[in-house]
C-alpha positions in Angstrom: 105.2 -112.7 17.6 104.7 -116.1 19.8 107.0 -117.6 18.3 109.7 -115.4 18.6 108.9 -115.8 22.5 109.3 -119.9 22.7 112.2 -119.7 20.6 114.7 -116.8 22.1 114.0 -118.8 25.2 114.8 -122.1 24.0 117.9 -120.4 23.1 118.6 -119.2 26.7 118.1 -122.2 28.2 120.5 -123.7 25.8 123.1 -121.0 26.1 123.0 -121.8 29.9 123.0 -125.7 30.0 125.6 -125.3 26.5 127.5 -123.0 29.2 127.3 -124.8 31.9 127.9 -128.5 30.6 131.0 -126.9 28.3 132.5 -125.7 32.0 132.1 -129.0 33.8 133.3 -130.9 31.3 136.8 -128.7 30.6 137.0 -129.0 34.8 137.2 -132.4 35.2 137.9 -133.3 31.9 142.2 -133.4 32.6 141.6 -135.0 36.1 139.2 -137.1 37.0 138.0 -138.1 33.3 137.1 -141.6 33.7 136.2 -141.2 37.4 133.9 -138.1 37.0 131.7 -139.1 33.8 129.4 -140.7 35.0 128.7 -137.4 37.8 129.4 -135.8 34.7 126.4 -137.4 32.5 124.0 -136.7 35.5 125.1 -133.2 35.7 124.5 -132.9 32.1 121.0 -134.6 33.0 120.1 -132.5 36.1 121.3 -129.4 33.2 118.7 -131.2 30.1 116.0 -131.1 32.8 116.5 -127.5 34.2 117.3 -126.1 30.4 113.9 -128.3 30.0 112.0 -126.8 32.5 113.1 -123.4 32.0 112.2 -123.9 28.1 108.5 -124.5 29.9 108.1 -122.3 31.8 109.2 -119.9 29.3 107.0 -120.8 27.0 104.1 -120.6 28.7 105.1 -116.9 29.5 105.5 -116.2 26.2 101.7 -117.9 26.1 100.3 -116.1 28.8 101.9 -112.4 27.0 100.8 -113.7 23.7 97.1 -113.5 25.0 97.1 -110.8 27.1 98.9 -109.0 23.8 95.9 -110.4 21.8 92.8 -109.3 24.2 94.5 -105.6 24.3 94.6 -105.8 20.5 91.1 -107.1 19.9 90.0 -104.1 22.8 91.4 -101.8 20.3 90.1 -102.6 18.0 86.7 -102.6 18.6 86.8 -99.1 20.0 88.5 -97.9 17.0 85.3 -99.9 15.2 82.7 -98.9 17.3 84.7 -94.7 16.8 84.8 -95.5 12.8 81.1 -96.3 13.1 80.2 -92.6 15.3 82.2 -91.1 12.5 80.4 -93.2 9.5 77.1 -91.6 11.2 78.1 -87.7 11.2 79.4 -88.3 7.4 76.7 -89.6 6.4 74.6 -86.6 7.9 76.2 -84.0 6.9 76.2 -85.3 3.6 72.3 -85.2 4.1 72.8 -81.2 5.3 74.7 -80.9 2.3 72.3 -82.3 -0.2 69.8 -80.3 1.8 71.6 -76.7 1.3 72.3 -77.6 -2.2 68.7 -78.3 -3.3 68.3 -74.3 -1.5 70.7 -73.1 -3.7 69.8 -74.1 -6.8 66.2 -72.7 -5.8 68.2 -69.5 -4.5 70.4 -69.5 -7.9 66.9 -70.1 -10.4 65.1 -67.2 -8.5 68.1 -65.0 -8.8 68.3 -65.6 -12.6 64.6 -65.0 -12.9 65.3 -61.7 -11.1 67.7 -60.8 -13.5 65.8 -61.5 -16.4 63.1 -59.5 -15.0 65.7 -56.7 -14.2 67.3 -56.4 -18.4 63.0 -56.5 -19.0 62.9 -53.5 -16.7 65.9 -51.9 -18.3 65.1 -52.1 -21.7 61.2 -50.6 -21.3 62.9 -47.7 -19.2 65.1 -47.3 -21.3 62.8 -47.3 -24.8 60.3 -44.6 -21.7 63.3 -42.3 -21.8 64.8 -42.7 -25.4 60.6 -41.8 -26.1 60.9 -39.0 -23.9 64.1 -37.7 -25.2 62.3 -37.4 -28.4 59.3 -35.7 -27.5 61.6 -32.9 -25.0 63.4 -32.2 -28.7 60.1 -32.0 -30.6 58.7 -29.5 -27.7 62.0 -27.3 -27.5 62.7 -27.5 -31.0 66.5 -28.6 -30.7 68.4 -31.6 -30.4 70.4 -33.6 -27.3 73.2 -31.6 -28.5 72.6 -28.7 -28.8 71.0 -28.3 -25.2 73.8 -29.9 -24.1 76.2 -26.9 -25.5 73.6 -24.4 -24.1 73.4 -25.8 -20.4 77.1 -25.9 -20.4 77.6 -22.4 -22.6 75.0 -20.7 -19.4 77.4 -23.0 -16.8 79.9 -21.9 -18.1 79.2 -18.4 -17.7 77.5 -18.8 -14.4 81.8 -20.3 -13.2 83.2 -17.6 -14.9 81.3 -14.2 -12.8 81.7 -16.6 -9.5 85.5 -16.9 -10.5 85.5 -13.5 -11.0 84.0 -12.6 -8.2 85.8 -15.0 -5.9 89.1 -13.5 -7.3 88.1 -9.7 -6.7 87.1 -10.4 -3.1 90.2 -12.5 -2.5 91.9 -10.3 -4.4 90.5 -7.2 -2.1 91.0 -9.1 1.1 94.9 -10.3 -0.3 95.3 -6.1 -1.1 93.9 -3.9 1.7 96.1 -6.3 4.1 99.3 -6.5 1.6 99.2 -3.1 1.4 99.1 -2.2 4.7 101.9 -4.2 5.8 104.2 -3.0 2.9 103.4 0.5 3.7 104.4 0.2 7.2 108.0 -1.9 5.7 108.6 0.7 3.0 107.6 3.3 4.6 110.0 2.2 7.5 113.2 2.0 5.1 112.9 4.7 3.3 112.3 7.0 6.4 115.8 6.0 7.7 117.3 6.4 3.8 117.9 10.1 2.4 119.9 9.6 -0.6 120.6 12.1 -3.1 119.8 11.9 -6.9 121.9 14.1 -9.8 121.1 13.1 -12.9 124.0 12.7 -15.0 124.2 13.1 -18.9 126.0 11.6 -21.5 128.3 15.1 -22.4 130.9 16.4 -19.9 131.7 19.7 -20.1 135.4 21.1 -19.6 135.8 25.0 -19.0 138.7 26.5 -20.5 141.0 29.7 -20.1 140.2 31.1 -23.2 139.1 30.9 -26.5 142.6 31.1 -28.3 142.4 27.4 -26.8 140.0 26.1 -28.7 142.6 26.2 -31.5 145.3 24.7 -29.7 143.2 21.8 -29.2 142.1 21.7 -32.8 145.7 21.4 -34.0 147.2 22.3 -37.3 144.2 20.6 -39.8 142.6 19.3 -36.7 145.8 16.5 -35.9 145.2 17.3 -32.5 141.3 17.2 -32.0 141.5 14.3 -33.9 143.9 11.8 -31.9 142.4 13.2 -29.2 138.6 11.0 -30.2 140.6 8.5 -31.3 142.8 7.4 -29.1 139.9 8.6 -25.9 136.5 7.1 -28.2 134.4 10.4 -27.4 133.0 12.8 -29.6 134.9 16.6 -29.0 132.5 19.2 -29.8 133.9 22.8 -30.0 130.9 25.3 -31.2 130.8 28.4 -30.2 129.6 28.2 -26.8 132.4 30.5 -25.0 134.9 29.0 -22.7 134.1 25.4 -23.4 134.5 22.3 -24.5 132.1 19.2 -24.8 133.0 15.4 -24.6 130.1 13.5 -25.6 130.7 9.4 -25.4 128.1 6.8 -24.3 131.0 4.4 -22.1 131.2 6.9 -18.5 134.5 5.8 -18.0 135.8 6.6 -20.9 133.9 10.0 -21.2 136.1 10.7 -17.5 139.0 9.9 -19.1 139.0 12.4 -22.1 137.5 15.1 -19.9 140.8 14.5 -17.2 143.1 14.1 -20.3 141.9 17.4 -21.4 142.4 19.3 -17.9 145.5 18.1 -17.8 146.2 19.1 -21.5 145.5 22.9 -20.5 147.3 22.3 -17.5 150.5 21.4 -19.4 149.8 24.0 -22.7 151.7 21.3 -24.8 149.3 19.9 -26.7 150.1 17.6 -29.7 149.6 14.1 -30.2 152.4 12.8 -28.3 151.4 14.4 -26.0 148.0 14.0 -26.0 149.1 10.1 -25.8 151.1 10.6 -23.0 148.3 12.4 -20.4 145.8 10.1 -21.4 147.8 7.3 -20.3 148.0 9.1 -16.9 144.3 10.1 -16.8 143.5 6.5 -17.5 146.0 5.0 -14.9 144.2 7.7 -12.0 140.8 6.9 -13.5 141.5 3.3 -12.4 143.0 3.6 -9.2 139.4 6.1 -8.3 137.1 2.7 -9.6 138.7 0.9 -7.0 138.3 3.7 -4.4 135.0 4.0 -5.5 134.1 0.2 -5.2 135.8 0.1 -2.0 134.0 3.1 -0.8 130.3 1.3 -2.2 131.1 -2.0 -0.4 132.3 0.2 3.0 129.5 2.0 3.0 126.6 -0.6 2.3 128.8 -2.7 4.3 129.3 -5.6 2.7 132.8 -6.5 3.3 134.7 -9.3 1.4 134.4 -8.6 -2.3 136.3 -10.5 -4.9 138.6 -7.8 -6.3 137.2 -7.8 -10.0 134.0 -7.5 -8.4 135.2 -4.2 -6.6 136.8 -3.1 -9.9 133.6 -3.6 -11.5 131.4 -2.5 -8.9 133.1 0.8 -9.0 133.2 1.4 -12.7 129.0 1.6 -12.3 130.3 5.4 -10.9 130.5 6.4 -14.7 127.3 4.5 -15.6 124.3 5.8 -15.9 120.8 4.6 -16.2 117.8 6.6 -16.7 120.0 9.4 -15.7 120.7 8.0 -12.8 123.9 7.4 -10.9 124.0 3.3 -11.1 126.4 2.9 -7.7 124.3 5.1 -5.8 121.6 3.4 -7.0 123.0 0.3 -5.9 124.4 1.6 -2.6 120.5 2.7 -2.1 119.1 -0.6 -3.2 121.0 -1.9 -0.4 120.3 0.2 2.6 116.4 -0.6 1.0 116.8 -4.1 1.2 118.6 -4.5 4.4 115.9 -2.4 5.9 112.9 -4.5 4.8 114.8 -7.5 5.5 115.4 -6.1 9.0 111.5 -5.6 9.8 110.8 -9.2 7.9 113.0 -11.4 9.6 115.0 -11.6 6.7 118.6 -12.8 5.5 119.9 -8.8 6.2 123.3 -10.1 5.0 122.2 -11.8 2.0 119.6 -9.3 0.7 122.7 -6.4 1.6 124.7 -8.7 -1.2 122.8 -9.0 -3.9 121.3 -5.4 -3.8 124.7 -4.1 -4.4 125.6 -6.7 -7.1 122.5 -6.6 -8.7 123.2 -3.7 -11.7 127.2 -4.8 -11.8 126.6 -6.4 -15.2 125.6 -2.7 -16.5 129.3 -1.8 -16.5 129.9 -4.8 -18.9 127.1 -5.2 -21.2 128.4 -3.2 -24.3 131.1 -6.2 -24.0 129.4 -9.6 -23.2 125.3 -10.1 -24.7 122.8 -11.0 -22.3 120.5 -9.4 -20.0 122.2 -7.3 -17.4 120.7 -9.3 -14.6 121.7 -12.4 -15.8 125.5 -11.3 -16.6 125.6 -9.8 -12.9 124.7 -13.1 -11.3 127.4 -15.2 -14.1 130.0 -12.5 -12.6 129.0 -12.8 -8.9 129.4 -16.7 -9.1 132.5 -16.5 -10.6 133.9 -14.8 -8.0 132.4 -16.5 -5.1 129.1 -15.7 -4.5 126.9 -17.8 -2.2 123.8 -19.1 -4.2 121.1 -17.7 -2.4 123.1 -13.9 -3.6 123.9 -15.3 -7.1 119.6 -16.3 -7.2 119.0 -13.1 -5.8 121.3 -11.1 -8.1 119.4 -13.4 -11.4 116.1 -12.6 -10.3 115.6 -8.8 -9.5 114.6 -8.5 -12.9 112.5 -11.7 -13.6 114.6 -13.5 -15.8 114.8 -16.2 -13.0 111.7 -16.8 -11.1 112.4 -15.4 -7.5 112.1 -18.6 -5.1 113.3 -16.9 -1.9 112.2 -13.5 0.4 115.8 -12.2 -0.1 115.1 -12.1 -4.3 111.8 -10.4 -3.4 113.1 -7.8 -1.0 116.1 -7.3 -4.1 112.8 -6.7 -6.9 111.5 -4.6 -4.4 114.7 -2.0 -3.8 115.3 -1.9 -7.1 111.1 -0.7 -7.8 111.5 1.9 -4.9 114.8 3.2 -5.6 114.0 3.6 -9.3 110.9 5.0 -8.7 111.5 7.9 -6.3 110.8 11.6 -7.7 113.4 12.9 -9.3 115.5 9.8 -9.2 115.5 9.1 -13.2 114.5 10.9 -15.8 114.2 10.1 -20.0 113.7 11.9 -22.5 110.8 13.1 -24.2 110.6 11.4 -27.1 110.3 8.2 -25.5 108.1 9.5 -22.2 105.7 10.3 -25.5 106.4 7.1 -26.5 105.8 4.8 -23.6 102.6 7.1 -23.1 101.4 5.7 -26.5 102.9 2.5 -25.8 100.3 2.6 -22.5 97.1 3.9 -24.1 97.4 1.3 -27.1 97.7 -2.0 -25.3 94.2 -0.6 -23.3 92.3 0.6 -26.1 93.2 -2.6 -28.1 90.6 -4.3 -25.9 87.2 -5.1 -26.1 84.6 -2.9 -25.0 87.3 0.0 -23.6 85.4 3.2 -24.5 88.5 6.1 -23.6 91.9 5.6 -21.8 94.1 8.0 -20.5 97.3 8.0 -18.9 98.1 9.6 -16.4 101.0 11.2 -13.5 103.6 11.0 -15.9 103.0 7.4 -17.3 102.3 5.8 -13.8 99.3 5.5 -14.0 96.6 4.6 -16.8 92.6 5.1 -16.3 90.8 3.0 -18.6 87.3 3.6 -19.3 85.1 1.1 -20.7 81.3 0.7 -21.9 78.6 -0.5 -18.9 76.5 -2.5 -21.4 80.0 -4.6 -23.0 81.0 -5.3 -19.7 80.0 -5.9 -16.0 81.8 -5.7 -12.9 83.6 -9.4 -12.9 84.4 -8.5 -16.2 86.4 -5.7 -15.4 88.0 -7.3 -12.9 89.5 -9.1 -15.2 90.1 -6.9 -18.2 92.3 -5.1 -15.3 94.6 -8.5 -14.8 95.1 -8.4 -18.8 95.9 -5.2 -19.0 98.3 -5.1 -16.5 99.6 -8.1 -17.8 100.5 -7.0 -21.4 101.9 -4.3 -20.1 104.6 -6.6 -18.1 105.6 -8.2 -20.6 105.7 -5.7 -23.8 106.9 -2.3 -21.8 109.9 -1.1 -20.5 109.6 1.4 -18.1 111.0 2.6 -14.4 109.4 1.8 -11.5 105.6 0.5 -11.5 102.1 1.5 -13.1 98.9 1.4 -11.6 95.8 0.3 -14.4 92.4 1.3 -13.3 89.6 0.3 -15.1 86.3 2.5 -14.7 82.5 1.2 -15.5 80.5 4.3 -14.6 76.5 3.5 -15.8 73.7 6.3 -15.6 70.7 6.4 -15.3 68.7 9.4 -16.8 64.7 10.8 -17.4 63.6 14.5 -18.9 60.8 15.5 -16.5 58.3 17.5 -18.6 
């Protein structure tokens, strides 16, 4: 660094001298070349002396600067050496501390290893002692550990089962009391507001004749008239000894009504032959189809369900000629619509959806002879096909639990259907079906273990089951009544509801002598 500074100073001095000499020489060269040469040389000499002086001054300054810088660097080095010495001292101290801690950790690890070995020894001794105790307990108890565990589990299972039955019974009692109170209020209010008439329909229509001679004319020569009538109407024409009456029998109510109207027109016209029968049949059919549409529109108006598709109105009107257990299905649907609407208003549900779904819930019964499947599913498909909302379709499909009900309105349609069907006088059934249903109810109950006797009461709407008290306790009775009710729901078809009651009676008897 010193040499560099000196070199810079010398170069600067030489440069200055050379520049001055060049300028002087150039200035006077052309004018006084010979005369002024001495002066120029003198000036050059002065310039050299000045340059030498400047160079020496620069060298002196450079040396002084070099000394100062060297002194500063040596001071910094001294400080660094002192700092390094302090760091080395601290590092030495830290190493000594680490060595002490390492030795302490080594001692601790050795102690832990000793304690682990001791713990393993104690565990082995405890295991041997436990095995010995188990063998001694097995010897004293006379059973193995597996047998004892099984017995304990069995006892625990019995205790849990009894506790569960008691809890179920208590919860059911509380829920039943509250639900019965609320249901009575809602149902009684809805039923009280609705006064519906019930007319039991049959599968036979009677036509009054003006005289018994008309029977022969209906039969015709060699029975051609009655054969033509039965073939075109699809109904059986029964002519017996009943005076002044002809019976028309058929399962399809629409066909039977067309046949009745056809016979009445034939009687009024007086001309009875196959061609006239066919002509009057199509007239009667057109009139009945018009009445069907009118019945559907009237039902929609009475139920306050506007905007039904024309095809749905036709299917709905056909229900006027369809019966279920003797109950007119269209009247039943109207009643369900009113009941569902009133119950929805009582509990704050959607009245429009409940009313609409209740009116349409049985329309599948009008086409069950044409389409296979449950009438509830068919009703839902027809409703969906003709633009009904998803809520209405779901409530229609779920009214017989073919689909699990997911909305309050679906449950209300179920309740309205059950109430309308269970009204006294609303439905009827043949004596043979009635007796068979009672026998099936009693058979289901008698098949259960611990049942002594059972009685179907109140036309099969109440089943009383008497159990053996030594085999069935109170908790088991609660579970038994649920099993019987569940099996009845799954295996039988019946209108309304069936109440199942399990009776357990304990008696203590002593003879006084």
